[in-house]
C-alpha positions, -999 to 999 in steps of 0.1 A, spaced: -22 284 -421 -19 317 -401 -2 319 -368 -26 330 -339 -9 364 -342 -13 367 -379 -54 359 -370 -55 387 -347 -34 411 -373 -54 403 -400 -90 401 -382 -88 424 -349 -101 456 -364 -132 445 -386 -136 423 -351 -138 452 -328 -163 470 -355 -184 440 -352 -186 442 -314 -189 482 -313 -220 475 -338 -235 448 -317 -226 471 -287 -243 502 -303 -276 477 -312 -280 469 -278 -277 505 -267 -305 515 -289 -328 489 -281 -324 493 -244 -333 532 -248 -363 521 -272 -372 494 -246 -371 527 -220 -397 545 -242 -422 517 -248 -426 503 -213 -449 473 -212 -439 456 -245 -437 420 -247 -400 408 -245 -387 399 -278 -376 360 -277 -345 374 -304 -331 397 -275 -324 364 -256 -309 348 -285 -283 377 -287 -273 375 -251 -269 336 -252 -250 342 -285 -225 367 -267 -221 342 -236 -208 318 -263 -185 341 -276 -173 355 -245 -163 312 -233 -130 308 -232 -135 273 -232 -163 270 -257 -142 250 -281 -132 259 -317 -167 254 -330 -184 286 -319 -195 294 -354 -213 258 -355 -226 269 -318 -247 300 -328 -259 286 -362 -273 262 -341 -286 288 -317 -297 309 -342 -312 279 -365 -354 266 -363 -355 235 -344 -358 207 -371 -385 181 -360 
């Protein structure tokens, strides 16, 4: 089992890269939205924003991955 420091040592650069990719995607979407005024809002963007809220919540618990899976899953009847 890794220590907290070892987890950051191992995964920090990859995580930073993924976060930068998310920021770039949101920037591209915002620029495209500005060019195409009047389009219907896409609910997937709301899911992305809600997922970022889960990730940013320091008190979200150790089940963030499960919370994101539930957020992005289709509801089951």
